[in-house]
N, C-alpha and C positions, 0 to 999 in steps of 0.2 A: 526622377522627380523627388528624390529624398530631401530636397531642400525644404519641403513642406512638413517634414517630420519634426516633432518635438525633440529637443537635444538628447534626451535620455534614450530615445529609440535607437540611435546610432550605436550605443554601447551595449545593447541587449544581445545575448546569445540564447535564443529560445530553446526550450526543452524539445527533444525529438522523441515522440512516442514510438513504440514498436510498430513496425510496418503492418499494413492490412492489405496484402496483395490479393488480387482476384485471379486465383489459379484453380484450375479444375482438379478435383480430388485432393485439395490441399489439406495437409495435417498441420494445424496452426498451434505451435507450442512455444510462442514467443512473447505473449502478452499477459500470461497468468490469469486468463479468464477461467471460469468454471467449466469443466467438461460436461456438467449436468445442467438441465434446464431449471428455471425457477420453480418454486413450489407451485403445485396446481392451485393452491389457495391464492397465490399472488396473481396468477393469470385470471382467476375468477374475479378478484378484486378490481383488476384493471378493466375487465369487461363490464363490470357493473358501474364503474366510474366513467366509462366512455359514453357520455350522454350529452344532451343539449346544454348541460351545465358547464361544459368546456368553454362556453362564451363568457363565463364569469371568472374573475380573478380567484386564485386559490386563497386559502387561509394564510396570511402573511407570516404568522407565527408557527404554523404547522403544529398546533396544540395537540392534536390527536397523536401524532407521531412522537412528539416530545414526551407525552405521558407514557406511551408504550415503551420508549427507550429508558425512561426514568424507572419505571416499574421493573423492567428486565434487569437493570443494573443496580437496583436498590438505592436509587437516588431520588432527588426532587426535580421537578420540571425546570426550575431555574438553574439547574446544574447541567442542562443539555442544550447544545447548539446544533442546528442542522443546516446543510447546504447542498449545493449541486455537486455531489461527489466529494471525496476527501481532498481532492486537489483544490477545489474552491475553498473548502474549510481551511486548509493549510495556508492558502493565500491570505485569508483574513487573519490567521494566527501570526504569520510573519509580520503583517502590517500593524496589527493591534497589540501584540505581546512581545515581539522579539526584536524590535528596532530600538536600540539603546546606544549609549555612548561607547560601551565596551563591545568587543566582538562576540558574535554568536558562535557557538561551538557545535560541530557535528562531525561524524566520522569521515575519514579521507575517502573511504569507499562506501557509498551509501546511495540513497535515492537521488538521482541526478537533477531532480527538480529543485532541490534545496538551494544550490548556488544560483539558479535562475531566479527564484524569488528574491534572493539577496540583491541581484543585479537590478531587478525591477523596482524594489523599494529602497535601494541604496543602503543596504545593511552591510556593515563590515562583518566578515566572518573568518574563522580559523578552522582548518581541517585537523582533526586529531587522528594520529595513526592508529591502526588496528594492530593487534598482536600478530606474530608470525603465522598463527593459525586462524587469522581473520576474525578474531574476537574483539568486542568492545571492552576496553579496560577502564572501569569507572574511576580508578584512581587518577587517570590522566585528565579527567574533567574537573578535578579539584583545583581550578585556577580561576583567576579573575575573568569574568565574562559577562555578557549581557543577556545570556540565555543559552539553553541547550536543547537540541532536538536530535532524535535518532529513530529509525524504524526498529520495531521489535516484533518478530524477527527482522534482522537487518536485510536490506535489499542492496545488491543482488545476491549476497552470500547465503542467506537463509539461516544464519546463525542466531540463536536465541540467547537473550540476556535474562538470567533468572530474576524472579521478583525480588528476592532479598538484595541483589546487587542494585536494582533500581532504587530500593528503599535507602540503601547506603548513599547513593548519589543525591537523592532528595534531601537527606539529612545534611549532607556536606555542602549543599548549595541552597540554603533556605531563602536567599534573597533574590533569586532569579527563577524564571519560569522554566520548568523541565517538561518538554513535550515528548510524549511517547507515541509514535506513529504506528498503530497496530493494524495495518492493512491485512496482515497475514496471521494474526494471533490465534485464530480459530483452528489452525492446522497443527497445533502441538504446544502452544504456550498458555500461560495464565495471564489474563488481562490485569494491567495495573489499575483498572477502574476500582478494584477493591480497596485501593489506598487513598482514594480521592478525599474522603472525609477527614483523613488524618494529615494531609499535606496540602496547604493552601497554594503551593507553587507547582502542583502537578496538573497537567492537561493531557488527556488521552484522546487520540483521534482514531476513528475507525471508518470503514467503508462497507457498503453492501455489494461492492463490485466483485468480490472474490468468493468468500464462503457462502454468500446468500445469492449468488448467480444473477446479480442485477447490474452488471456493468453497463448495459444499455439504457438503464433508467436514470443513473447519476444521482445517487444519494450517499452523502457522507455525514458524519456527526462528530462533535467533540463533547467530552465529559470533563467537568472540573467544578471547583467551587464557584459559587455565584458571582464573585467579583471578577473572575476570569471570563466567565460566559458573558457578563455584561459588556466587557470590552469588545468581544466578538460581535455582539448584537449591535453595538454602536457603529462598528465598521460596516457590517452588513447593511444596516439601514441607511448608511451614507452611500451605498453602492447599488444594492438591488433588494428592495423590500419584499419581493415575491420570489424567493429562490427556488422553492419546490412547487411543482405544478399539481394539478388535480388528479393526475394519474400516478405520479410518483409517491404522493403521500399515502394513499391506501395500499399501494403495492408494498411499500416499506413496512407498513403496519402488519400486513398479512405475512410478510417474510419472518417477522419476529414472533408471530402467533403460531407458526407451524414449526415448533421446536423439534419434533421427531424427524421431519424431512431434513431439516438443517443438520442435525447430528448424523443422520445416515449419510448424507453427501460428504461431510467432513471425514467420516471414518473411511469411506471408500477412497477418498483422495490420499489419506494417510497410508492405507493398505497398498495402493498402487505405487506411492512414493517409495515405500520400503522395498517393493519388488524391483522397481527401476534402479534403485541404489545398488541392490545386490547384483543385478545383471551388469550394470556399468562397471562395478568393481571386478567382476569376473572377466570383463573385457580389458582390464588394465587401467581403467580410469581411477583417479582420485576424486572422491565425492565428499564435499564438506557436509558435516551434520546439518540437516535441514529441519526446521520446524515450520516451513512454509509450504505452499502448493507448487513448489518448483525445487529443482536441485541445481547445484552449481558444481560443475565437473570439469576436470582437465585430464588430458592423456599425456604421459611422459614422452611418447614417441610420435605424436600426431599434432600438427599445428591446428589450433582451435578454429581459425578462420577458414582453413582448408576443409576441416570437418563440417563446418556450417555450410559451406558451399556445396559439398558433396551431398549433404542431406537435402539442401535446396533443390539439387538436380533430381531428387526423388520426390519432390513436392512436399517436403517436410521442412518447416522453418522453426529455428530456435534463435535465441538472442545471443549475439556476440558483442562484447564491449571492447572497443579499441582504446583501452585505458591502461596505463602502467599498473603493474602488479596483478591485473586480472585479465590481461589480453590473451592468455592461454586457457581461459575458462569459457564454458558455454553455460548459459542459464536455460534450463529446459523445464517448461511448464508440465505439470502432471496432467495427463489426459485420462481417458477411460482405460480399462484393461486392454481393450482391443487396440486403441491408439498406441498404448504403451508397447504392445507386442509388435506393431508395425514399425515403430521407432527402433526398437531393439534389433529386429531383423535387419533393418537398414544399416545400423551401426556395426553389426557383426560383419556384414559384407564389406563395409568401408574400411574397418580396421584390418580385416584380413587381407585386403588388397594392398595395403601399405602405401 
């Protein structure tokens, strides 16, 4: 019955998220969720908001959350945009800031939602090669374009681009928007938010799904100078004027108010990531330097797809991308120390079996 579709639907290739199988005793290391629960203050805030007021619409501007985010990042509220997870925020960014006559630039290996957005909004794009060590080379982005977007750390590689390199890029492309997608920045990087007041072409996008353990609540935000945020507000209010609900807003506020808990969880993830990297290297894996809550690893004598299947046979799932240049890598989410131990024991058996 596809004759009823709008013409553009026929050409779309939708994004495929990591699977969510229902398997007994599953160790789920494929979607980069937090291994730790949200802050107790978040759960308390949700409980308090769970009242008869749910019959009422939420604040369409989420002013309380915008003020919290602005204060946290030393910005003004008109420099903050919020939405249903960073994916929705990015959708508005692609439509409101990145659709121009010249092609959008992003890395050849990166978040696979980017070309999906380009297809949906009919944005021309060009993929920029990474270095042989999977690093973003800012000099390769100094070409005519309609905008630039990349994750930092990059996904799925986990490699971090230093803040001074981002600043070089901003200076070299002053007439286009540069979007830094910081879904994983809290696990070892320095946010580009500190550069916002100096660069009118910089937009930073973050999420509460990873380091703040709120993947189930769906809150994301963008930071930039007011003229960029206004464009996003115009798109949002032409699409959904009430993006964040009465539970999400206080939950997100509480997540930023419990800084000690946030820092503790991040440090535990970093510690476990270092342990996992060491163990993988001892097993013969090559592991890319990661500043994210995952590692990207390959083994010189084991097929990645076969490794993923053997792990799955033991109720452990990791992410394998059937994509040129990275089809021999596995992306492994960092779990708890106990989950890490279970994964490593399974890999030791699998690698030893040959």
